[in-house]
C-alpha positions as CSV (number, residue, x, y, z in Angstrom):
1,M,51.9,191.3,-21.6
2,Q,53.4,188.7,-20.0
3,L,53.4,190.6,-16.6
4,I,49.3,191.4,-17.1
5,F,48.7,187.4,-18.0
6,A,51.0,186.7,-14.5
7,L,49.0,189.4,-12.4
8,L,45.8,188.3,-13.9
9,I,46.5,184.3,-12.6
10,G,48.0,185.5,-9.2
11,V,45.4,187.8,-8.4
12,F,42.5,184.8,-9.4
13,V,44.1,181.6,-8.5
14,G,45.1,183.8,-5.2
15,G,41.4,184.9,-4.8
16,A,40.6,181.4,-5.0
17,A,42.6,179.6,-2.8
18,G,42.1,182.0,0.3
19,Y,38.2,182.0,-0.6
20,L,38.5,178.2,-0.7
21,G,41.6,178.0,2.2
22,T,38.7,179.7,4.8
23,L,36.4,176.6,4.4
24,M,39.1,174.2,4.7
25,L,40.7,175.5,7.2
26,S,37.2,175.0,9.0
27,Q,37.1,171.6,8.1
28,R,40.2,171.2,10.0
29,M,41.7,170.2,6.2
30,A,44.1,173.3,5.1
31,L,47.4,171.1,5.1
32,V,45.6,168.7,2.9
33,A,46.6,171.3,-0.3
34,G,49.8,170.0,0.5
35,P,50.1,166.5,-0.2
36,L,48.0,166.8,-3.3
37,G,50.1,169.4,-4.8
38,H,52.6,166.9,-4.1
39,L,50.4,164.4,-6.2
40,T,50.8,166.6,-9.1
41,L,54.4,166.0,-9.5
42,P,53.8,163.6,-12.4
43,G,52.1,165.4,-14.3
44,V,54.1,168.2,-13.8
45,A,57.4,166.5,-14.7
46,L,55.7,164.6,-18.0
47,A,54.4,169.1,-18.6
48,L,58.2,170.0,-18.2
49,L,59.8,166.7,-20.3
50,F,57.3,167.3,-23.3
51,G,57.0,171.1,-23.1
52,F,53.5,171.2,-22.5
53,D,51.1,173.6,-19.6
54,V,52.2,172.6,-16.0
55,S,49.0,172.9,-15.1
56,L,47.2,170.8,-17.8
57,G,49.7,167.9,-16.9
58,A,48.9,168.3,-12.7
59,F,44.8,168.0,-13.4
60,P,44.6,164.2,-14.3
61,F,47.1,163.0,-11.4
62,V,45.6,165.3,-8.9
63,I,42.1,164.6,-10.0
64,L,42.7,161.0,-10.3
65,G,44.0,161.0,-6.3
66,V,41.1,162.9,-5.4
67,I,38.9,160.9,-7.0
68,L,40.3,157.6,-5.5
69,I,41.0,159.8,-2.3
70,W,36.7,159.9,-1.8
71,L,36.3,156.5,-3.2
72,F,38.9,154.4,-0.1
73,E,36.7,156.9,2.6
74,M,33.8,155.7,0.9
75,R,34.6,152.2,1.2
76,T,37.0,152.1,4.6
77,G,35.9,154.9,6.4
78,L,39.5,156.2,7.3
79,P,40.4,160.1,7.8
80,M,40.4,161.3,4.7
81,E,43.8,163.5,5.9
82,A,45.4,160.0,6.1
83,L,44.1,158.4,2.7
84,T,45.7,161.5,1.5
85,A,49.0,160.8,2.5
86,I,48.7,157.5,1.0
87,V,48.3,158.6,-2.6
88,F,50.6,161.4,-2.3
89,A,53.1,159.3,-0.9
90,S,53.2,156.7,-4.2
91,G,52.5,159.7,-6.4
92,V,56.0,161.6,-5.3
93,A,57.7,158.2,-5.5
94,I,56.9,157.8,-9.3
95,T,58.0,161.5,-10.3
96,F,61.4,161.0,-8.9
97,L,61.7,157.8,-10.6
98,F,61.8,159.9,-14.2
99,L,62.2,163.5,-13.6
100,P,65.5,164.9,-14.4
101,E,67.3,167.3,-11.7
102,E,67.2,170.2,-13.4
103,Q,63.7,170.2,-13.9
104,T,63.3,169.5,-9.6
105,V,63.2,173.5,-9.0
106,P,60.5,174.6,-11.2
107,A,58.3,172.0,-10.4
108,L,58.8,172.5,-6.9
109,I,58.9,176.2,-6.6
110,G,56.4,177.3,-9.7
111,D,57.4,179.4,-12.6
112,V,54.8,181.9,-14.3
113,S,57.1,182.8,-17.4
114,Q,55.9,182.0,-21.0
115,L,52.4,182.7,-20.8
116,T,49.7,182.7,-23.4
117,L,46.3,184.4,-23.9
118,L,44.6,180.6,-24.4
119,V,46.4,179.5,-20.8
120,T,45.2,182.8,-18.7
121,S,41.7,182.9,-20.2
122,I,41.4,179.1,-18.8
123,T,43.0,179.5,-15.7
124,L,40.5,182.3,-15.1
125,A,37.8,180.8,-15.9
126,L,38.7,177.6,-13.6
127,S,38.9,180.1,-10.7
128,V,36.0,181.5,-11.1
129,F,34.2,178.0,-11.4
130,I,35.8,177.5,-7.6
131,L,34.7,180.6,-6.4
132,L,31.3,179.9,-7.8
133,A,31.1,176.3,-6.6
134,T,33.0,177.0,-3.3
135,K,30.5,180.4,-2.6
136,L,27.2,177.3,-3.2
137,I,28.5,174.4,-0.6
138,Y,29.8,176.8,1.6
139,S,27.4,177.2,4.4
140,Q,26.3,173.5,4.4
141,M,30.3,172.3,4.4
142,V,30.7,174.4,7.6
143,L,27.2,173.6,9.5
144,A,28.8,169.5,8.1
145,G,31.5,170.8,10.2
146,I,29.7,171.5,13.7
147,S,27.7,168.6,12.8
148,E,26.6,166.1,10.2
149,D,23.7,164.8,11.3
150,L,22.0,168.6,11.5
151,V,23.1,168.6,8.0
152,K,21.4,164.9,6.5
153,V,18.4,166.0,8.5
154,G,18.0,169.1,6.0
155,G,17.7,166.4,3.3
156,V,21.4,167.0,2.1
157,D,23.4,164.4,0.1
158,L,27.0,165.1,1.9
159,K,28.9,162.8,-0.1
160,K,27.8,164.8,-3.2
161,Y,29.0,168.4,-1.0
162,N,32.3,166.1,-0.4
163,F,32.9,165.3,-4.0
164,V,32.5,169.4,-4.9
165,Y,34.2,170.1,-2.4
166,L,37.5,167.5,-3.4
167,V,37.0,168.6,-6.7
168,C,37.7,172.6,-6.1
169,I,40.7,171.5,-3.9
170,A,42.3,168.9,-7.1
171,F,41.3,172.7,-9.2
172,I,43.2,174.7,-6.7
173,V,45.6,172.8,-6.4
174,A,46.7,172.3,-10.0
175,L,46.1,175.9,-10.6
176,G,48.4,176.7,-7.5
177,V,51.6,174.4,-8.9
178,R,52.4,176.8,-12.0
179,I,52.7,180.1,-9.3
180,V,54.3,178.5,-6.2
181,G,54.8,174.9,-7.2
182,S,53.8,171.9,-6.3
183,L,55.9,172.0,-2.4
184,M,54.0,175.4,-1.4
185,T,50.1,174.9,-1.8
186,A,49.2,174.4,1.1
187,A,50.4,177.6,2.2
188,L,48.7,179.3,-0.7
189,V,45.6,178.5,1.1
190,A,46.6,178.1,4.7
191,I,48.0,181.3,5.2
192,P,45.8,184.2,3.4
193,A,43.0,181.8,5.8
194,C,44.6,182.3,9.0
195,T,45.2,186.1,8.1
196,S,41.6,186.6,7.5
197,R,40.4,184.6,10.6
198,N,42.9,187.0,12.9
199,L,40.9,190.0,11.3
200,S,37.4,189.1,10.3
201,K,34.4,189.4,12.9
202,N,32.1,187.0,11.1
203,L,31.9,184.2,8.8
204,V,31.3,186.8,5.7
205,Q,34.4,189.0,6.3
206,Y,36.0,185.7,7.2
207,A,35.5,184.2,3.6
208,Y,36.0,187.0,2.0
209,G,38.8,188.4,3.5
210,G,41.2,185.3,2.8
211,L,39.8,185.9,-0.7
212,I,41.4,189.8,-0.5
213,S,44.5,188.5,1.2
214,G,45.1,185.8,-1.3
215,S,44.7,187.8,-3.9
216,L,46.9,190.8,-2.6
217,A,49.8,188.3,-2.1
218,C,50.3,187.0,-5.2
219,A,50.1,190.2,-7.1
220,F,52.6,191.9,-4.6
221,G,54.9,188.8,-4.9
222,I,54.7,188.7,-9.0
223,L,55.1,192.6,-9.0
224,G,58.1,191.9,-6.3
225,S,59.7,189.2,-8.7
226,T,60.1,191.0,-11.6
227,F,61.9,194.2,-9.2
228,F,63.8,191.2,-7.8
229,P,64.4,188.9,-10.7
230,G,67.0,186.8,-8.4
231,I,63.8,186.0,-6.2
232,P,62.1,183.3,-7.4
233,V,58.6,184.1,-7.6
234,G,56.7,181.1,-5.7
235,P,59.2,182.2,-2.5
236,L,58.4,185.3,-2.7
237,I,54.3,184.9,-2.8
238,I,54.7,183.1,0.7
239,I,57.0,185.2,2.0
240,I,54.6,188.3,1.6
241,S,51.4,186.1,2.2
242,T,53.4,185.5,6.0
243,I,54.3,188.9,6.6
244,F,50.5,189.5,6.2
245,F,49.4,187.0,8.5
246,L,52.3,188.8,10.9
247,I,50.3,192.1,10.4
248,S,47.3,190.4,11.4
249,L,48.5,189.5,14.5
250,I,48.8,193.1,15.7
251,F,45.2,194.2,14.9
252,K,43.3,190.7,15.8
253,R,40.3,190.5,16.6
């Protein structure tokens, strides 16, 4: 049953991460998930110390970080990646003040053991929410990446779209921490998107190619970790995703 729960979480979270990653890549923000992943460390540390779900611990901190970044961007006009670096560095520094050394590895590379039906159900529901919300804002955000003026002329409230976009990133980071840890969340969204870009001819293929690539990498990684128990699931997922990317170079369109 644990394997089924892990596979479901991997397929849904990996798919949502790959789909959102295609949008993040088009916005040149694929690496933002990395700093936000580090921002979850205080919550993950508290979850490990007190024995509750790591994603639950990660949510408040990453959402608080996203809200701070959004507010700072409106207040200062500084680039989002610069503000992200400021916020995440503070979170990492706070974490290592109280995180025990023996808990460091699970926090950094992920853990899909000890899953429950409730945790799995909530994770699947949030993954579907991320997919639907991303699909809702996808075309406008791509257009904004080309020209914000075009979007504003159409009467779109770009600040609201940016907020939904950041919330989706926050959710996928908090969910991704469980399977690949806070150290590799950027790879979870970036590599499937890069793979899909190599193989796709249009925007639709690109978006759904990221979804499929992310889901398959997580599924194969979780299955592989059951056959090779000594290999942590998080690094194995990223290695398989990288192999998919290297293969896509052969068939690059």
